[in-house]
N, C-alpha and C positions, 0 to 999 in steps of 0.2 A: 504493500500500500504506500509506504513512505517513498520507496524508490520510484514507483509510477508517478507519484505526485511531484517528485523532484524532476523527473523527465519532462512532465507537462509544464512545470513552472520555470524550467530552464529553456526549453525549446519554444514554448508558446510565445513568450515575450521576444525571443530572438527573431522568430518569423514575423511578428508585428513590426519590429524595428527594421527588418530587412525590407518589408513592404513599404515602409515610410521612406527608406533610402531610395528604393526604386522609383517612388513617386517624385522624389526630388529631381530626378533626371528629366527635366521639363521638355527638352527640345530634340534629343537624339537618344532614344531608349536603347539600352543594351539588350542583347538576346537573352531571353529567360533561361534557355538551356545552358548558356555559359555562366550566368549568375548562379543557377542551381548547382552546377559543377563546382563553382568557387565555394559556395556554402558547404557542400559535401566535403571538399578538400579540407576546409577549415575545421569541420566537426570531426572528421575521421582521420585523415592523413596527418594534418598538422597537429591536432590535439594528441593523437596516439603516439606519433613519433616524438613530440616534445616531452610527453610524460616519460617515455622510456629514456630519452637522453638526459633529462633533468635528474632522473633517478640514478642513472649510471654515474653522472658527474658528481652528484651529491655523495654517493657511496665512495667515490674516488677521493673526494676532498676529506671525508671523514677518515678514510684510511691513512691519509697523509698527515692530518692534524690531530686525530684522536679526539676531536671536540665536536659534539653534535650541534652545539650552538653556532660554531664557526661554519660547519658544513651547511646548515640551514640558511644562515645569513648570506654566505657566498653564493649558494645556489639561487636564492631569491633575487639578490641584487646584481649579480654578475652573469651567472650562467643562464638563468631562465629568460631574461630579456633578449639576449642574443639568440638563443636556441628558438624561442617561440616566434620572434620576428622573422628569423630565417625560414622557419617552416611555413609561416603564413605568406611571407614574401615569395616563396617558391611558386605558389599558385599564381601570383601576379606575373611572375617571370614567364610561366607557361602560357598565360593568356597573351602577354606581350609578344611572344614569339609565334605561337600557333594561331592567334586571332588578331594579327597585326592590324587588319582593316577595321576592327571593332574598338581599337584603343586610340580614340580620336582627340581626346582633350584632357586637361587637368581634371575636370569633373569626372571623366570616365575612370581615371586612376583612383580617385577617391571612392567612387561607387564600387569598383571591383574590390578594393582594399577593405571597405566597410563590410561588404557581404561576406568575404572570406573570414574576416575577424569575428563577425557575429556567429558564424558556424563554430569557430574555435571557442568563443565565449560560452556558447550553449553547452558544449560538452564539458568544459571546465566548471560551469555552474552546477551541473549535475553532481560532480564530485564534491564541490563545496557545500551545496545544499543538503545532500544526503549524508556524506561521510563526516564533514566537519560540523554539520548542523544536527541532523537527526541522530546519527550514531553516537556522537560525542555528548549531546545535550538534550535529546528528546525533541518533542514537538515545539516547545518554546524556542529552542535554539534553531530549529528548522525554519520557523517563520522569521526569526531575526536574520537568518542568512538569506532567505528569499528577499527580504527588504534590502539588505545590503547589496546583493548581487544584481537584482533586477531594477534597482532604483539608484542607490548611492554611487555605485561604480559601473552602472550599466553600459556606458559608452567608452570605457577605458580602452578595450582592445581595438575597436574601430578607430579611435583617435590615434593610437600609436601607429597602426599599420597604414593609416592614411598618408603618412609621410613617405613610406615606401612607394605607395601608389602615385603620389605627386612627383617623386623623383623619376620614376619610370615614365610617367606621362611627359614630363619635361624632356627626357631623353628621346621619347618618341617624336616630339615636335621639332627637334633640331638635328642638323646634319652631322656636325663634327663628331668624330669618334671620342675625342677627349671630353667634349661637353657631355656626351651620353654617359661616359664612365663616371665622370665627376657628379653628375646629377643623380645617377642611380646610387652611387656610394653615399652621397650626402643625405638623400632621402632615407636610406636604410639606417644610417648613423643616427639621424634624428629619431627614428622609430625606436631604436635600441636605447638611446639616451632617455627619452621621455618615459619609456617602460621601466628602465632601471631606476630613474628618479622616483617614480611612483612606488616601486617596491622597496626602495631604501628609506624613503622619507618617514613612513610610519614607524619603521624599526628604529630609526635614529631618535625620534622624539618619544614614541611609545605611548600606550594608553589611549584614553578617549580624546585627550588633547591633540595627539598626533593624528587621530582619525578625522577630527574636525578640520584641522589645518590641511590635511591631505585632500579631503573632499572639496574644500574651498578652492584649492589650487587646481584640482582636476576639473571642476565645473567652470572655472575661469578659462582653462585651456580649451574645453569643449565649446564655450561661448565664442572664443576667438576663431575656432575652426568653423563654427556655424556661420560667422560673418564672412569668412573666406569662401565658404560654399555659396553663399548668396552672391558674393562678388563674381564667382565663376559662372553661376547661372545667368547673371546679367551680361557677362562677357559672351556667353554662348548666344544669347538673344541678339547682341550686337553683331556677332558673326553671321547669323541668319539674315539679319536686316541688310547687311552689306553684300552678302553673296547671292541672295535671292532676288535682288533688284533686277538683275539682267534677265532672270527667268520670266519676270512680268513683262519686260520689254520684248522678250522673244516669244511671248504667247504661251509659255508652258504653264504659268500661273496667272490667274486673274488677280485683280487688285484686292478683291475680297478674300481670296485664298491666301494671298500674301499677308494680309492683315491678321488672319486667323493663325497662320503659321508662326507669327511673332507673339501670339498670346501665350502666356504661361499656363493657361487653363485648357488650351485646345486638346492636348494629349490626354487630359483627365476625362474629358467628356466626348471625345471624337467617336469612340465606339458606340456610346449610348445614343448620340444624336445623329450620326451618319453611317453607323454600321462598320463592318470590317474594312470596306473600301476606304472610308474616310480615315480610319485609324492607320491604315497602311500608307495612305497618301501623305499624311502629315509627318509620319515617321520618315518617309522617303525625303521630305523637304529638309529635315535635319541632316540626313545622310548626305544629300547632295551638297548642302552648304559646307559641311566639313570636308568633303572630298575636294571641292573647288578650292577651299582654303589651303589644303595640303598640297594640291597641284601648284598653287601659286608660291608656297613657301619651300616645298621639298622637291618639286619637279614631278615627273611621271611616276617616280618611285616604283611600286609594284602594280603598275597598270591603272593608275588613277584616272588617266584620260579615258580609257575604255570603260571604266566603272562609271564615270560621270555621264558618258553617252548612254549607258544602259539605264541609269537612274532617270535621266531625262525622258527616255522613251517610255518607261513605266509610269512616270508622272503624267505624261501627256495622255496616256491611255486611261489612267484612273481619273484624271481631271474632269473629264466629261461627266463622270458619275458623282462628283463631289462638288457641292455648292460652296 
């Protein structure tokens, strides 16, 4: 009973948060199958491998130092941040390589990172809620852990891993090999640093005071990331506004369709108001705008010109059915 409740209260909120993250992608939705695979990787591959590696390193540190406290602190502050961010980041790297055409913007990097991290957090929360909550302290501790994991520290893993996604997205949007390497390494370094800082802070201060200060710092970081995400959403709208003007002049889009493509609410209601054709049409508007931007900045790359031609053809075909 307690284990089933822990599973529900760990994965249920994670799915709701993932749905919210998907909704934030206003103008150029990522494929659900890729997002689902990212969540699965985080929940199974990343969480499972991180648990094994953290345990192995913890045992190794204990064998070297003979101190359980040192092993626990070193694993939490030094080992876990690197291992866990590497395991989550591996999913982003796979998407970056295998689904290059879907990794179109800084916002995309954040979306993929957050979904992967939410899968990881869901599996980790099962352990915390059941093992450290119910098993160690009964139902009262169970509900305290639910409150802690699903509310107080709910966004911690998406926040850390977002930096890896930002780094990879920046690398995706620039040509130079050195820039790509530096951007990727810097993003990962920030992910590890913020994760390590979180894990070390409460241990350094200790008690309820440390928890309060840690929570305030965490929430302030999340607030700044939320502002950055809003900025990126606005930037994507500007990209569509700039790149779709020519499509109106060329007769691919009507003025009304152009205006709706720029609305942050169109993708939310397109399926309900216009059916599958409208939902597909406005998703293609986002795809076309991003590919035109990439052609302008990066050249033909991996067939951008041909893809733009294909997208225009499909938009022209659907446009007659979408008002």
